[in-house]
Structures are given as C-alpha cells and as structure tokens.
One Martini backbone bead per residue (centre of mass of N, CA, C, O) as a GRO file, in nm:
protein
   67
    1MET     BB    1   1.199  -1.413   0.065
    2PRO     BB    2   1.015  -1.160  -0.007
    3TYR     BB    3   0.789  -0.969   0.211
    4VAL     BB    4   0.510  -0.756   0.138
    5ASN     BB    5   0.310  -0.526   0.337
    6LEU     BB    6   0.042  -0.333   0.209
    7LYS     BB    7  -0.117  -0.046   0.342
    8LEU     BB    8  -0.443   0.084   0.248
    9ILE     BB    9  -0.667   0.292   0.157
   10LYS     BB   10  -0.947   0.279   0.025
   11GLY     BB   11  -0.942   0.332  -0.355
   12VAL     BB   12  -0.762   0.162  -0.510
   13THR     BB   13  -0.674   0.062  -0.804
   14ARG     BB   14  -0.584  -0.194  -1.000
   15GLU     BB   15  -0.366  -0.039  -1.157
   16GLN     BB   16  -0.214   0.065  -0.908
   17LYS     BB   17  -0.147  -0.211  -0.793
   18LYS     BB   18   0.017  -0.316  -1.031
   19GLU     BB   19   0.233  -0.094  -1.013
   20LEU     BB   20   0.329  -0.148  -0.727
   21VAL     BB   21   0.417  -0.440  -0.765
   22HIS     BB   22   0.618  -0.386  -0.990
   23GLU     BB   23   0.801  -0.169  -0.847
   24ILE     BB   24   0.876  -0.333  -0.596
   25THR     BB   25   1.007  -0.566  -0.744
   26LEU     BB   26   1.227  -0.397  -0.885
   27LEU     BB   27   1.357  -0.285  -0.629
   28LEU     BB   28   1.442  -0.560  -0.504
   29GLN     BB   29   1.615  -0.640  -0.744
   30ARG     BB   30   1.811  -0.396  -0.746
   31VAL     BB   31   1.898  -0.374  -0.436
   32LEU     BB   32   1.885  -0.713  -0.347
   33ASN     BB   33   1.877  -0.933  -0.576
   34LYS     BB   34   1.583  -1.027  -0.627
   35LYS     BB   35   1.362  -1.247  -0.731
   36PRO     BB   36   1.053  -1.216  -0.859
   37GLU     BB   37   0.958  -1.524  -0.799
   38HIS     BB   38   1.021  -1.455  -0.468
   39THR     BB   39   0.812  -1.224  -0.462
   40HIS     BB   40   0.589  -1.092  -0.209
   41ILE     BB   41   0.264  -0.919  -0.233
   42VAL     BB   42   0.050  -0.752   0.001
   43ILE     BB   43  -0.279  -0.609  -0.008
   44ASP     BB   44  -0.426  -0.390   0.227
   45GLU     BB   45  -0.748  -0.275   0.286
   46VAL     BB   46  -0.862   0.019   0.458
   47GLU     BB   47  -1.074   0.173   0.637
   48PRO     BB   48  -1.100   0.498   0.744
   49ASP     BB   49  -1.222   0.400   1.032
   50ASP     BB   50  -0.945   0.196   1.068
   51TRP     BB   51  -0.769   0.470   1.056
   52GLY     BB   52  -0.503   0.640   1.229
   53PHE     BB   53  -0.389   0.989   1.277
   54SER     BB   54  -0.310   1.253   1.457
   55GLY     BB   55  -0.565   1.174   1.658
   56MET     BB   56  -0.733   1.052   1.404
   57LEU     BB   57  -0.946   0.970   1.180
   58THR     BB   58  -0.938   0.952   0.846
   59SER     BB   59  -1.233   1.030   0.792
   60ASP     BB   60  -1.214   1.300   0.946
   61TRP     BB   61  -0.980   1.424   0.789
   62MET     BB   62  -1.126   1.420   0.514
   63GLN     BB   63  -1.356   1.609   0.597
   64GLU     BB   64  -1.183   1.855   0.679
   65ARG     BB   65  -1.042   1.888   0.401
   66LYS     BB   66  -1.304   1.964   0.246
   67GLY     BB   67  -1.443   2.201   0.439
   0.00000   0.00000   0.00000
C-alpha cells in the first residue's frame, strides 16, 4: 500500500490537488505496478510563515521576490 505525504505551501487550488492526486496515482501504477485503490495520498498545506528554506521563512522570500 503506497502512502504519499505531499506538503505544499497554502494556495493550491482544489483542481490542482485533484490533478496531483491523479498524476501521482498513475505514476505509482506505471512505475511500481501499484493498484490505484491501494494508493493513499495526503496533502498537507503549510503556511508560508511555517516553512523555511535557504535560511529564511518562505513568507520573507516571497516578499523579497515581489521586491
């Protein structure tokens, strides 16, 4: 039973989530021969203030990028 936990910054639309779930399921089916009905995908949305990379919060990086 594949379990995929996908963490994303908040702001992804429902349609985008549907497409991600669909495409990840197809990928696991194609590459690992896993049955779609056994594949579980969980999407966690994270606030930009709760995610950091490159030594800074994502919210700060987004502000700098707008510049």
